[in-house]
N, C-alpha and C positions, 0 to 999 in steps of 0.2 A: 304158905311155905311149901305145901305139897305140890301146888301148881308150878311154882318156880322151879322146883326140883325136876319135874317132868320136862319142862322146857330146857333146863340145863342138860339133861341126858339126851334130849333130841339134838341139841347143838353139839354135844360131845360126839354123838354118832355121826352127825354131818361132817364134823372135823376129821374124824377117823377115816371115813370113806373118801374124803378128798385129799388127805395128806399122806396116808399110808403108802409107802413106796412110790411117791409122786415122781421121783427122778428115775425110776426103773420102768414104770408102767404109766404112760407110754415110754418105749425104750429110748427115744432120742428126741431132741428138739427138731421139729420140722421147719421148713425154710422161713415161714412167716415169724415163728418164734425167734429164730436166729437174727432176722432183720430187726425185729423189735429190740432184742437185747443189744445189738451193736449200735443202733441209733440212740438208744438210751445212754449207753456208755459214751458215745461221741458227744451227746448233749452235756453230760456231766464234765467231760474233759475240756470241751472247746466252746460250748454254747451253740454248736452247729450240728446239723445232721451229717450223714455220710457223704452227701453231695455238697457240703459246705454252706448250706442255707442256715442263717442264724435264727434260732428259736422259731422254727416253722409251725404254721397252723395245720399244714398237711405235710406228711413225710413222703417224699417221692419214692423211696425204697426201690422196689422192682418196677417202677413206673406205674404202680397201682395206687399211689397217693393215699397212704394209710391215714385214718383219723388220728388225732394227736394224744388223746387222753390216756390210753393204755401205755403208750411209749413213755410219756412223762411220769406216769405212775411207777413204771419199772425203773426209771431214772432215780426216782425218790428211794425206792427199795435198794437200789445199788449203792446209795450213800451209806447204807448200814451193812449190806451183805456183800458188797463188791460186785464186779461184773461176772456173775456166775449164772449157770443154767437155772439154778434154784430161784434167783432173783426174777427170772422171766415168768416162772410158773406160779410162784407164791401169791402174787396179787390176784390171779384168777381163782385160786383155791380159797383164799380169804373172802373174796367177793361171793363165792358160792355159799360159804358158811353164813356170811352176813345176810344173804338173800333169804335163807331159811328163817333167820331171826326176824327180818323185816316183814316177811310174809305172815308170820304169826301175829304181829302187831296190826298189820293191814286188815287181815280177816277179822280180828277181834274188834277193830274199829267199825267194821261193817255189820257184824252180827251180834256182838256183845256175848258171844257164846264161846267159852273156853274149849269145849269139846271140838267144835268145828275148826277153831283156830289152831289148836295143838295138832290135830290130825292132819290139817293142811300142811303145817310145817314138817311133820313127820314124813308125809308123802313126798315132799320135795327133798327132804334129807336123803331118802333112799331111792329117789328117782334115777333110773339108769341114764335117762336123757340128760339130766342136770349134772350128774357125776361125771359123765363123759367129757363135758365141756368145762368142768371145773378143775380138771386135772392137767390141763395144758394152757398155754398162754393165748387163750381165745378172747379177743376183744369183745365179742358178743356176750360173753358171760358177765363181764364188768358192766356192760350196757344194761343187761337185765337187772342187775342189782340197783342201778340208778333209777330204772323205771319203777321197780317195786317200792324203793324208798320215796320216789316222787309221789306216787299214789298215796302211800301212807301219810306223808307229810301234808298232802292236799286235804285228806279226810281229817287229820288231826287239827289242821288250821281252822276248820269250820267249827270244831268243838271247843278247842282250848284257846287259841290265839291266832288271829288272822295273819299276824306277822310271820308265822311258820310257812305261809304260802310262798314267801321268798325262797325258803329252802327247797320247797317243792319245785318251783320253777327252775332253780339252779340245778337241781338233780335231774330234771327232765332235759335241760339243756346239755348237761354233761353226757347224758345217754346218747344224744344225737351226735356228739363229738367223739364218741367212743366206737360206735359201730353203725353201719348204714341202715340196718333194719329199723332202728329207732327214729330215723328221719321220716319214715312213712307212718310209723305207729303213733308216735307222741303227739303230733299236732291234732290229729283226728280224735284220739282218745281224750286229750285234754279238753277239746270242745265238748265232747260227750259228758265229761265230768262237770263242766261248767253249766251245761244245760240241766243235767240231772239234779244238781244241787243249787240251782239258781235261787230257790226260796231262801237259802241261807246266805248265798253270796250277795244278794241284793241289799241285805242289811249292812254290808260293809263294802258297797260298790266303789266308793272313792278310794278306800284303802287297797282294794284289789286292783283297781286301775293304776294306782301309783306303784304298787309292787310289780305289776306287769311292765310298766314303763321303765322302772329301774332295771329290771331283769333284761329287757330288750336293749337298753343302753349298754349294759354290761357285756352282752354278746355281740353288739353291733360291729366291733372291729373284726370279728371272726367270720361274719356272714359272707363277705365277698369271696373269700377262699372256698367256703362250703358250696357256693353256687357257681363257682368258676368251672371252666371246662375240665380242669384237673380234678376238682372236687367231685365231679359227676362222671369221671372217666370210667371207674370200675362199674358203676351202676349202668352206664350206657353200654359198655361192652357185654355185660351179662343180660341185658334187657331182652324181653320177648319181642320188643320192637325189631330186633335183628333176627327173629326166628321166622322161618317160612310158614305159610298157612294163614288161616283166619285169626286175627288178633284176639277177638273176643272168645273164640273157641279155644285157642291156646291158653288164655287166661283161665277160662272155666275149668279146663282139664287140669291145669297146674294147681288151681285152688282146691278142687275137690280131692285130688290125690293126697293132699295133706291131712285129709280126714278119713282116708281109707283104712279099713280094719287091717289089711295086710301090712301097711306101713306102720300104723300106730301100735299094733299088738303082736305082730308075728315076725316081720323081717327088718323093720326099721330102715333108716337111711343106709344105702348100700355103698356109700363112700367109706373107705377104710379108716379115715380119721374120725368119722362121725358116729360110729356105733360098732358093736361087736358082730353085727349082721345076723347072728343066729337068734336074736330076740328082737322084739319091737322096741319102740321108743317108750311105751308104757307096758306095765305088767298085764298079762292076760286077765288075772284075777280082778284088776281094776274095772274091767268092762261093765259087769252088772251094776256096780256101785255108781259108775259114771252115768249109766242109763237112768238109774233111780234119781241121782242128783239132777239130771236134765229134766226129768218129769216133775220133780219138786219145784225147780226154779220156774218152769213154764206155768205150772199150776198157780204159784203165788205171785208171780210177776212183780217182784220187789226190785229195789234199786240194785241189790246184789245180782239179780237175774240179768239186768241190763248190762252191768259191768262185766259179768262173766261172758255173756254172748258177744259183746263188743270186743272183748279181749281175745276170744277165740278167733273171731273173724279177722280182726286187724292183725293179729299175730301171724296169721298164715299168708297175708298179702305179700310181704317181702319175698317169700319163697315163690309165690304165684307169678310175680311179675318178672321173674328171671327164667332163663332157658332150662335150667336144671331144677326139677321139682319132682317129688318132695325133697326138701333140703333142711335137715334138722338144725343146722347152724343158723341159717337165715330165719327160720321159724322158731328160734329158741324162746322168744317171748311167749309162745303158746304153751310152754311147759307148765306155767303157773296155773292157769285156769283149769287144766285137766286135773291137777292135784286138789284144787278146791272142790271141784265136782265130785271127786272120789270121797272127800271128807264129808260133804253134804249127804251123799248116798249112804255112807257107813253110819252116820249119826241117825239117819231115818230108821235104820233097823239095828239097834244096838245089840240085840241078842245074837246077831251074827258075828260080832266083833271077836269074841273068844274063839269061834270056829275058824275065823280068817287068819288068826295069828300064825298058826303053823304053815299055812300056805304062803304068807308074806315072808316068813323067815326062810323057807325053802327057796322061794323065788329069788330073794336077795343073795343067798349063798350060791345059787346056780349062776347068777350074773357075775358075782365076784370070782367064782372059779373060772368062768370063761374069760373074764377081763384080765385077771392076773396070771393065768396059766397059759391059755391058748392064744389070746388076742395078741400079746407082744411078739409071738413067734409068727403067727399067720400074717400079720399086717406090719411087720417091721419096715418093709420097703416104703409104706405110706408115710412113715415117720422119718424117712431118710436116715435110717439106722446105718451106721458104718462110716458116715461122713466125718463125724467128730473123731472117731477112732483113727481114721486115715490121717487127719491133720495132727493128731497127737503123736503118731508114729513119725511123721515127717519132722516135727519139731525136735524129736529126740535124735534124729539121724541127720539133720541138715548140715551139721558140722563136717560130715564125711563126704559131702558132695559140693561141686562148684555150681551146679544148676539142678533144679528140680522142675520137671515138666508135669503139669497136672491137667488131665482132660477136663474140658469145659463143662462136662456134665455135673461137676462138683461146683455149686454156685460160689461166686466170689465172696458172698456174705459169710459163708462158713469159714473161709480163710481169714477174713477180717475179725470175726467174733472169736475164733479159737486161737488166734495169734495176737488179738487186739491191735492188728496192723503194725506189729513191732518186729516181725521176723526179719532177721538180717539177710536171709537167703532169698534170692530172686525166685519166687514161685512163678514160673512162666505159664501163660495161659494160651499159648499158640499151638497146643497139641490138638490137632483135629483129625488127622489120619495117621495110620501106621503103614510102613515103618518111617521113622524120622531119621533124617540124615545126621550122622554123628558129627559133632563139632570137635575138631582136633584139639587135643590137649585138655579137654574138659570132662571130668568125671561127672556123669549125670545120672539122675534117677527118674524113671518114667512111672507115672501113676495113670493107669488106664482101666476102663471097664473090661470084664472078662472076655466079652465077645470080640474085643479088638486085639487080644493077645493070642498069637498063634502057639501051637503046641510045642514048637521047637525052641521057643524062648525060655530061658531059665528064669523062673519066677523066684524072687528072694523073699517075698512076703505077700500073703493074701489077707485082705481085710474082709471079715465076714460079718453078716448081720446076725441078729439075735437067733434066728432059726438055722443058721449055719451056711446060708448061701453067700457066695463071694460077691462083694460090692466092687472092690478094686483089686487089681493085681499090680505088684510093683516089681520092676526089674531094672538092672543097670545097663548103661552103655557108655 
């Protein structure tokens, strides 16, 4: 009962950290979230995506051909919540909470030690890296949940019932259809698991082969799309194959930077949507315990050791094979083994745990202060703050104008999502330069970025971001 209560409070903490002010921090839906939301709405309404493709396996979206699972998940949530911003973010938040729970069961299956399992779950619950991507509609966060679930089901199938292997394979398959990093990670990691636990698998070799065949047949209709030019488009565009210089050297540099102290413990990913920038992806206080955990795993060379090291290496590869590295989103699968290593290190020196608690609490409070107070102001532009407010104002005023001209820096997906493509007013998209020739007899409204509006123009409305900077200026002609 006491152990169950501890896990309950860990999950409660995970839920609070991922759901508190989820619609305010981050301050707005960024463009991928908006595209996900509108495509999910379109699927619910028509069975087609925004491009008119029926039940697509890949969503064309911004010509980046998004994997389907997160969009279909949002479509399911919209059945109950309606086409709201909350419906886009909630699946990721819930996936983050469930990942904490699944990690507890996974580690317990490997170690049979409550202390290591519970601390691993707690570390993930308070992880800055994991919280960051659980609070917005990031596909990678749902993919991570499927990977952790897949590994747990794999281990459970070997102990309880081999039929659970089907759930493992399905979960792994769903991860690859959710975010691109899993396509690199899952096949190799699954082979490592099969080799590592071959002594148990060979006892049920026929059942394993049959389950594998059934799973393959289940996914067969989707494979052509995944391996098509469109399915590989994003990976090809971002690949280091398109980067100048020596390919192996570029890969080596990209790979190693994902393990640098500066990235992991001090400054983190410098992309505005990926971290608060003033802290690392991991807490500084985790470092000594990670080193202790590494030493312990190297010393004992257990199956846990192989799994952790394989996870760390494979988790960094999706970031290493792209032009931008380190990249906390593409390397999100790596967040889990770092937390397990911390737990292993803490358990090795239990007398330090009481001394660590104040440091842990202070570090978490510092992160929350930065995230909820400073981050929304400093990085509002990275979240396209002001776009939704602009469209909301236009919807309230459209009856007063015959035409509304909107600068094309405001993506069309925002117009579709926040009007659900039902606005009666023609929102014209041909405003590229100013001034625009006035159309006789038509009262019109111009929406333009501040740099395009001269000082002599009478501005009737300014749309401002969270921090107070103007996003768009509106005036009549």
